[in-house]
N, C-alpha and C positions, 0 to 999 in steps of 0.2 A: 504494500500500500504506500503510495507516494504522499508527500506532505500536502500537495495541492488537492488531493481528494478528500481531505478531512472536512467534516461538516463545519459550517460557520459557527463560531462561538461568540461570546461577549466581546465587545471592542476592547482593545488594549489601550490602557491609559499611560501616557508617557510621564515619567517622573523627572526630577531635576538631574538625574544621572544619565538620561537618554538625550543624546545629541542628534543632530541631523543625520550623521553617518549611521548611527545605530538605528534610527527609525527607518532609514533606507534598507538596512539589512533585515529588519523585522518585516518589512513589507514584502520582501522577496521570500522570506521563510514562511510567512502566513498570508498568502495572497487573498484568501477568502475571508479573512478577518479584518475588518476596517480598523485603522489606527487613528485614534483621536489624540492630537497633540495640543496641549495647552500652551499657546505661545506667550502667555503672560508670565510664565515661569522664568525666573532669572537663571543665568548660567550657574552651575555648581561652583562653590568656592572650595579651595583646597583646605584640608584640615591641618596640614603641616606646611611649614615653610622650608624650602629646600635651598641650601646654600652650597657653593662649590667647596669641595673638601680640600683642605690645604695639607700638603705633605709635611711631616715633621722636619724641622731645620736643625742644623748642627749649632752648637754653642759657639763654634769658631772653626777656622780651617785647621786641618790636621795633616798628618804625614803617614807614610807607610814604612814599615821596617821588617826585618827578618829575625825570627826567633832563633837564638843561639843555644839556649839551654837554661838551667836553673843553678843557683848557688845560694850560699848563706852570706849575708852582709852584716857586719858588726857596726852598729851605730855608736857614736861617741859615748852614749850612756852605758854601753856594754850589752844592749839588747841585740839578740840575734834575730834577723829578719829574713825570711825566705823571699828571694827575689828572682825574677826572670830577666835574663840578659837579652837585650834587643840590639842588633847591629843594623847599620844603615849602609847600603851599597850606593853606587852612583845613581842619583835620581832625585826624587822629591822636587820636581820642577813643575811649575804651572804651565799646563799645556793648552788651556782654554779658559777664558773668562766669559761666563754667560750672564746676560742682563735681561731685565724685563722687556726691553724694547726689541731685542733680537731673538730671544728664546722663550719669553713668557715667564721666566723666573730667574732668580739670581743664584749663581753657583760658581765654584772654582773647581776646575778639573786638574788633578795632580797626576803626574806620571812618575813611575819608579822602576828601577832596575834596568840598566842599559843592556841591550842585546844587539846581535848582528842584524843587518838589514833583512837577510833572508829568513829570519825567524818571524817576521811580521808579514801580514797580508798587504796588498797594494792599498786598500782603503785606509788601513792603519798608518802606513807610511805616508800617504798623501795628507792625512789629518795632521801628522806631526811636522811634515816638511812645510806645511802652509805657514807655520810660525817659526821655521828654522830651528826645530828642536831635534835632539839626538833620538835615535830609536829607543823606545822604552817599552818594556813588556807589560806592565800593569798600569791601567788608567782607572782612577776612582774619582768620584765627584763628591764635593762637600757643599751642600746647599746652605746658603747663608742669607741673612737679612740684608746685608750690604756687601758689595764686592769692591768698595773703594780701596785703592792702594795696591791692588793686584793687577799684574800684567803678564802676558805670555812670556815664557822663557825666564821667569823669575824663580830663583832657587829658594827653597824653604828649609831652614835649619831648625832642628828640634830645640836647640838652646835659645833661639830667638822667639819661639812660639810658647815654650813652656819653661818652667823653673822648678827647682827641687821643692817638693811638698805639694805640688799641684795635683789635682784629681783628674784622671783621664778615663775615657771609655775605650776599651780595646776589643776589636772584633777580629775573628779568625775562623778557620775551619777546624772542627774537632777531629781527633784521631779516629779513623774508621776501624771498627771492631768486626765487621762482617756480620754474618747471620748468627744471632745469639738467642738463647732461650729467655723465658719470662723472668727467671730468677736473676740473671745478670743484667738483662735489659731494663726491667721494671722493678727490681729489688723485691720480688715476691719471696715468701717463705716457702721452704720445701716441706714435703709431707713426711710422715713417720718413716724411719729407716728400718724398723723392726715390727714385731707383732703381726706379721703377715701382710703388711702393706706392700702394694705393688706400684704405687704412684709416688715416687720419691721426689722427682723434679718436674712433675707435670703441673699444668695450670690449675686443674680442678674444674669447677663448674664455669662455663662460659655463657650460660643463658638458660632459659626455661625450655620446656618441651614443645608441645603442640602449639602453644601460644607464647611467643610469636612464631615459633617454628623456624627461627633463623638467629644468627649472631648479629647483634647490633653493630653498625659501623663505629669505628673508633675504639673497639675493645682492645685492651692491652694484651698483646699476644706476641709470640716469637716473631722476629723479623730482623731486618738490617739495622745495625746499631752504629751510631757515630757517623762521621763524614758529613756533618751538617754545619751550617754557619751559626755562630753564636756570638753574643756580646757580653762582656763582663764589665760592669759599671763601677765607677768611683774607686779606681785603684790609684794608689799614691805613687808619685815619682820619687824614688829614693835617692838616686844619684845620676848625674849627667857628666859624661867624660867626653869632651870634644876631641881630645887627642886620639883616643882609641875609637871614637865614633860609635860609642855604645851608650845605652841607657839602662838603668836598673829600675824595674817596676815591681812593687810589692805584690806577692801572690803568684799563683799559677795562671798561665795564659793558654788558650787552646792551641792544639796542634803539636806536631813534632818539631825538633830542631830543623830549621830551614823553611818553616812555614811562614807565609805572608801574613802580616798583622797590620791592622788599620788602627791608628791611634788618633783620637780626637778629644777635645776638652769635654769633661764630664757634663752631662745635661742634668742640672739640679733645678727642679721646679721651685719657683719663687726666688731663686738666686740669680741665675744667668738666663733663664727662659721664663716667660710669663706663666701664671697659673692656668689661664684659659687661652 
């Protein structure tokens, strides 16, 4: 039975949510039912106000470095502090300055770690050669409120941007662990080892039976562990050595020695970034 063969019913009354386009569709769906539209109704008003979403900005421009390892540092008071040693290869050069007029937002693009020309693609080489910059492997962007004082091919030194005692946010890629079980990946407790138990390191129950008859998405289960980007916030700069081109930052940082790290001023709500 087709829709057009239906018997005529009571007329459809249009509400404030029905526009001209929707009334046109209703007329074709129900040709035998007359549509009465009250033209005195005003257009519907939105219940919510939609504003453009602004991406989070950095508290200031940062640099990139290479993780070298960990050690213990003795402070003048005699306190032993575990620190991560970060070294700086050739780089940390401003490769592009983005403004609201040219790109729609303000940001500073920084390049790090010099490589050979053949290690980069032609678009990457063209982007760097446009400003006369040496080939750099890593390019990262720091979105700022204002980019005054920055220009392409400008070198950024850690000692000029930070000082000892400052708080920084460090981002990097964690060590990949491969496929791991729930005990190692999610810190589950194991089952009984004796008294006839056969489930020592199994998950246990992962859901109900017939209802819902499936495992809910997002359930903590075995899977690939590590190898993800993470950020550790508000770490203290313990020591800056310009001669050795290294920096000591308190605490452990993600990744193995040789891993790329991104260091930026710590974002503290109410101090260097607004609360709203």
